N, C-alpha and C positions, 0 to 999 in steps of 0.2 A: 441826166444820168439814172436817177431813180426810176424812170419810166422805163429806160432800157433794162435795168436789172429786174424790173417787176415783169416785163415782157419775157425775159430769158428764164425767169422762174416758171412762168406759165408754160414755156416750151419743155422745160426739164421735167414738169409733172407728167407729161406723156413720155412713156419709156421708149416709144418708137421714134422719138426726135433724134434721128442719127446725126445730123449736122449739129445740133446743139450740144449733144454729148461728145462729139468730136472735138469741139472747141474746148470743152471741159477736160477732155484728155490730154490735150497739148499743154494747157495751163498746169494740169496736176503733174505731168511729167517734168516740167521745168522746176516746178517748186520741190518735188520729191529728190531730183537730181541735185539741187542746190543745197538742200539740207542735209543729204547724205554725204556729200563733198565736205560740208563745214564739219560733220561727225568725223570723218576720217582725218582731217587736218587737225582737229582738236587731240585725237588720239596721238598722232605723231608728235605734236608739240608737247603735250604732256610727258610722253615717254623720253623725249629729249632731255627733260629736267634731271633724270637719273641716269642719263647716258646711254639710253637705247635708241639705237639708230635704225636704219633700213625701214623707214616708214612705221617706227613702232613695233618691229617684228624681230629685232636682232638681240634677243635675251641671251643667246649663247655666248655672246662676247662679255657679258658681266662676269664679275668675280664670284667664286662659288658661294660665298656667304650671302651675297646679294640675290642670287637665284633662288634662295630659301626665303630670305627675310623680305624681299620686295612683295611677293604675293601675299605673305602672311600679314606684313604691316599694312598694305593696301586693302585686303579684306577686312582687317580690324577697324581701320578708318571708315571704310564705307559702311560697315555695320553700325557704328556709332551714329553716323549721319543718318542711316535708316531707321534707327531708333526713335529719332524725333519726327518721323513722317506717320501720317495715319496709315493704317493697313491698306485702305483702298487707294492710297497715292503710290504704293510701292509696286503695283502691278505694271509690268511692262513685257514688251516683246510680242510675239505672234499670238500667244494665248490670250493676252490682253486685247489685241485687236479683234479676234474671233469672238470672244466674249461680248464685247461692247457693240459689236455689229448687230447682235441679236437682242441683248439685254437693253441697250441704249440706243437701238435703232440707227447705229452708225454715227453717233455723236460722241467721238473721242474727247476725253478730258484733256485740258492744256497741261494740267499739273503732272500728269503721269508721262506726257511727252518731254517735259522739262527735265523730269527725273532720269528718263531714259537717255536723253542727250549727254547730260553731264555725267551721271553715274555710270553709264555704259561706257562712256569714253575713259573715265578714270579706271574703271574695272579692268579693261582691255590694255590700257597703257601701263598698269601696275602688274602685269603678268598673269591675271586670271585666265584659266583655260576656257576659250569661248570664240564666238565668231561674231562678225560685225554685220551679217545678213538679217538676223532677226531684229535687232536694233533699227536696221535701215528700213525694214518693212513697217515697223511701228512708227518711225520718224515720217517716213513718206506718207503713210496713211493719215497719220495725225495732223500733219501740216495742211493737207488737203481737206479732212474733215473739218478742222478748225476754220479753213477759209470758206467752206461751204456754210457753216453754222453762221459766220459773220455776215455773210450775203444772204441769210435767211433762205437757202435753197431747200428744195423737198427732201425728205428722208430718203426716199428711193434713189435720188441722185448722190446721197452722202455715200451710199454703199458702192456705187460706181466709182466714186472719188477714191475711196479706200483701196478699191481694187486697182486703180490706176497708180495710186501712191505706192502699193506693194509691188507692182510690176516695175515701177519706176526706182524703187529702192533696190531690188535685186539687179536690174539693169545697170544701175550706177555703180554698185559695189563690186559687181563680178564683170561688168561689160558684156553681159549676155542678155540683150533685149528679147530674144525669142523665149528663152528659159524663163524670163521674168514674166511674159505674158502668160505662159502655161501654168506657172506656179500660181499666179493670181486667180487664174481660172480653175484650177484643180484644188488648191488649198483654201484660198480667202472666200470666194463666192460659190465655190463647188457648183458651178453650171456653166454650160456652154451655150451662148446665144450670139448671133450675129451682132446684135446692137450692142451687147456687152463686149464683145471682141474689138470692135473698132476703137473706142476711146482708149482701151487698155494697150492696145498695140501702138497707138499714137503716143501714149504716156511712156512706154518702155523706149521708143525711138527717141522721143525729147530728152528723157533722162540720160540715155546712153550718149547722146550728142553732147549734152552738157558736161558729162564726165570726160569724154575724150578731148573736149576743148580745154578744159580748166585744169585737168590732171594730167601730167606728163607721164605718170606710172601707170598703175592699174594692174588688174589680174589678167596676165596673159602668158601661157606657157607655149614655148616654141618647141615642138617636138617633130621628130620625122614621120613620114607617113607609115601607118600601121595597118596590118592586116593579120587575119588569122592563117597561121602556118599550114594547119591540117584539121580536117574535119574529126579526127581523132581526139582533138582537144575539147570536143564539146562537152563530154562528162566532166572534164576538169573545170570548164567553165561554169557548169552548173554547181559544182562543189564551191567554187568561188562565190557564187551568188548565195549559197546556202550559208558559208562562213559569215558573209556580209550580214545577212538577214539575222544570223544568230548573234552577232556583235550588236546589232541595233536593238534586239530584244534584251540582251544584257544591259546595255546602255539605259533602256527605259526602265528596267526593274531596278537598277541602282538609283536612278533619278527618282523614282516613286518611293523607294524605301528612304531616301533622305528627305523627301517632302513630308514624311510622317513626323518629322521633327518640327513641324511648323508651330508647335506650341512653345518651343523654345524661343528665348530672346533672340531677335534677329541678328545682334551683334555677335552672339556666341555661334550662331548657325553660319554666318559669313566667315568667321575666325576659323571654325571647323574646316569649311572649304578651303580657306587659304593655307591651312597647315597641311591638308591632303595634296593640295597642288604643289606647295613648296617641297614637301617630302619627295613625292614623285619626280619633281625636277632635278633632285640630287642624282637620280639615275638617268633621267631624260630631259635635259633642259629644254629640248625642242618643243616640249609640250606647252611652254609658257606662251602666253598671247594668242594671236590668231593662228600663227603656224604655217602661213603660206610660203615662207623661206623654206621650211622642211618639205612641204609638199612640191616645191620646184625641184628640191634636191632628190626626192623619190623619183620624179619624172626624168631625171637625168642619170638615173641608176648609180647614184652617188652614195647610197645608203647600204650597208650590209644586212644580211638576213637578221642577225641579232638585234641590230638597231631598229629595224623595220618592226619587229615583233614587240620589242620594248616599248617603242613610241606608240604604236597602236593600242596596247594595253593601257598604258600610263594616261594617254590622252582620252581615251574611253572613260576611265574611272574618275579622272579630275574634272572632266566636262560634266559628266553625269551628276556627281556630287555637287558641283557648282550651281549647275541648272536646277536641281532639286532643291537647294538651299534657297533659291529665289534670286539669284544674282541677275543683273541686267545684261545678260550676254545672250548671244545666239548659238544655235547647235548646227547650223547648216555647214558651215566652215569646218568645224571639228570632224563632223561625220565624213567630209570629203577626205580629210587627212586620214581619218581611221580606215576608210575604204581603200585608199591609196597604199597605206602601209601593209594591209592584209593582201591586197592584190599584188604588191611588189614582192612580199614574202612567197607567196605561192608561186609567183613568176620564176623567182630564183631557185625554188625546189624543183619547179618543172625543168628548167635549163639543166639542173644537177642530174635528175633521174631519167629524163626523156629528152636529151639533147637534139636528137634527130627528128622530133616531132614539135618540140615546144616553140612558141612564138616569143618575140622580144619581150622581156619582162615588164617593159613600159606598157605593152597592150594590157596586161593583167592590172597594172596600176591605174590606168584610166578606166577600165571596166569596174574595178572596185571602188573608184570614186562614185560613179553613176549609182552603182548598186545600194551603197550605203546611203546615199542622199535619198534615193526613192523610197527605201525601206523606211528611213526616219520620218518622211513626210507623208508616206503612202501616196506619193505621187510619181508614178513611174515614168510619165512622159517628160515631166520637168527635169527628172534626174537625167534621162537620157540626153535631151537637148542642151542640158547644163555641161556635160562633158563634152559633147560635139562642138558646142561653141566656145568653150574653154581652151581646147586643144586644136581646134580648126582642123579636125579631121572627120570625115564621114565614113571611112572604111570600116570603122569598129562598130558600125550600127547592129549587124546580125548578132554577134557575140555579146554585145553590150545589152541588147534587148533580152536576150535569154538569161544573162546573169541578173538583171533588174527584175525580171518577172519571177525568177527563182527566189531572190532576196524578199521581195514583197510577199510571195506566197508563204515564205518561211515564217514572217511575222503574223501576217493576217490569218493565214490558214493553219499552220502546224502549231503556232503557239497562241493563237487567238488573240494577237496584240494589235491594237489600233496604233496610229501614228503617235509620235511622241507628244505632239501638241494635244490630240484628242484624249490621250491617256491623262495628261495633266487636267484637262477640262473636266473629265469624269471624276478625277479625285477631288477636284474642287466643288463637285456637284453642280457644275454649270451645264444648263441644256442648251446645246447649240444644234437645233434641227435643221437638216439640209433637204428635206423632202421636198418634192414639186410644189405641194400645196404652200408650205412656208416660204419657198422661194417666190412663188407667184404674188402672195400676200405681201412680201417685202419690197417687190419691185413695182407695185402698183400704188399709185398716188390715191388719196381718198376722193379727190375731185373727179377721177374717172368714173365714179358711180355715185357721187354724192347728189342728193336732191337739194337743189338750191331755191326751191320754192318754199322757203321757210322764213317766218317773220316772228318778231317778238310782239307780244301783247301784254299790256297790263292786267293784272288780276281783275281790276274794275275798269270797265270800258266807258269811256265818254263818247259824245257825239263825234269829236275829232279823231277818235280812235277807230270808231265804227266805219266811217265813210271809206278810208283807204282799204281797210280789212275787206269790206264787201266788194270793191272794185279789183283788187288784186287777186282774190280767191286763192289763197295759199294751199299748199298741200299739208303743212305742218305749221302749228303755232306754238311758240315757246311762251309760256305764262311766266310772268316776272312780278315781283313785289318790291318796291323800293330799290330798284337796281339789282335784285337777287333773282337768279333763274330758278325756278321751282320744278316745273314739269312740262312735258310736251302733250299736246292734243292733236288729233287729226284736223285739219282746217275745214273739211266738208262737214265733219260732225260738230264743230263749234259753229259753223254757219247754219246748219240746220236747226240747231238748238236755238240760235238767236231768232231765226224766223218763226219757231214754234212758240217762243217766248217774247213777243214784241213789247217794247216799253211803251206805257201811256204817253199820249201826244203832249200833255201838260207837265210830265215829270222830267225834271232835271238830274235826277239821281242816276249815277253811273250804274251800269249792269255788272254785277258781281258774278265772275266766271266760277267761282267756287260753288255756286249753287247748281251748275250744269252737271247733270248726271251722264257724263260721257267719259269714255276710258282715259285714264291718265298714264302716260308712257315715262317711266324712268330713263334717266339721261346720265351720261358721263361726257367729259369734254376732251377734245384733242386739238392741237394747233393745226392751222391750215397747211402746215409742211408735212403732215403725218402721212404714214403709209397705211394700206389696209390692215397690215399686221399690227400696227400701234393703236389702230382704232378698235380692232377686235380685242386686243389685249385690254384696252381701257373699259370696253363694255364688260368683259369677264371679271376685271378687278373690282369694278363698282356694282356687280349684279345688276347691270342696267340692260335695257332693250335697244336704246339708241345712243350712238355718239354724236354730239353736236361739234361742228368744226367751227373754230373760232380763229381770229386774228387780232392781235393786240394793236389798237390805234397809236401811231407814233406821236400824235399831239395830245389827245385826252387821255390816253392810257387805258381806255374802256375797251372791253371785248366786243368785236364785230362779229355777228354770227354770219357765216358765209352758207352753211346748209347743214343737213343731217345725213347720217349713215346708219341704216338699220343693220341688225344681225341678219335678217332674212336677205337683204340685198346683198350682203357680202357672201352668204352661202349660195344663192342663185348665181352671182358672178362666178364663183370658183368652180361650181358644178358645170358651168357653161364652157369654162376654159380649160377644165383637165379632163 
């Protein structure tokens, strides 16, 4: 079995190994689907404890006082629990995944995933205004990253595993495999490659299959076929896109303003968020929890104009404050509901003032959903495909694209606003570069350009050391003293010096390399699983010239030298590929 895994690791080190990554995608999809299902079941079971049915979304049936007390009490209890956690263990959601993919090279910590699973389910079950999709992305990515770390897979494959987990998390939560794929490619790894697409597609399909098999419910909205009634509605569709984009900008600004309270105790911040949610629930109990039941009512035209406007405003403020306070919730589902309410309100107004030209208000509900989701994530294609798959209607394509583009441009162009997640990352001062150079470095394994003609040599060479050294003729020699690695020298230079300074025939004294007047190269170290990004970061962090690639022996625990990677080699490789 170990030999099989070792061979599989070798295949994954090559990013072009489509078949090996396809197997990875299937396993990742199954794992992410199962963990998301477990997360949703835990939400439902916790919510049943205080009498909330409808899969943990029926808060409207609670007594009036509980609609206020439940989110406040739940937020206080959650804040007290968070108080005893280390700050680095509190990070959850899509922001955490994006940050660790770059700063930790795809190695997601287990502690944060455990916090996301239990704290996220408790938060949503206690009525905090949020979604399950962000937690699903985190959990799907984390379970696969941890599996990859356990098997010792290369770092470049961990990134693919996380993308597969993200796609699987969206597909299992929404039952939208295609939107999950595009979300993973647009938001998580931010690049489109054929090799990257195939495992992500397989993961989304596998996770969706698991969800459909094990869950009898799921997110599905049965609505009639929709189409644009008149081209005269196009300006109104553009106006809808602007309103949705403006709502997302307001959401981001409120969230960012709340995040400035990060110096407050976490229990106080969470309680404040719970108080805001509870107070707003007095006017609109529909904002409590995930809100898919309210979304369904909007799609069935069962909400009045006033209700739509109140729910949109209250959901926006409650979710933005909760997200800014750092609660372990998602923002995708809430933005779908916000967009649906905005679209529904404009649809009703259109029917009232332009009855001869206006389309069915449900059309505006669906378009608003996609516009808000796309603007919040800065992922227009994912937003479009999500609403198409959720509603099972393709006739809305043209007006939906127009509204989505308008909403995205309103945020990015008119208000100079990034996606909600990118805004949080900037506020946290986390650098997450997605330029072609960094993408290439992240997806390339060190063995792709590593020079493996490197050997260890003791600082004092005996006859036993000299003979194999002369026969092997290495490119690099790592000089060691008593098991400690000191510096690198070039093999040909060391051999030339040994020829110029031969030892006397009758001498038994070892040759001291420290006397050699040859250049010494400074080194850093990286594991054999490392990517070129990790090797270059190690070189920069240690002000070194070369990264030595090591593997830890399972039996002795000693470090085995596999080869070396120089800064010059990395630069030549990137210049040749870009």
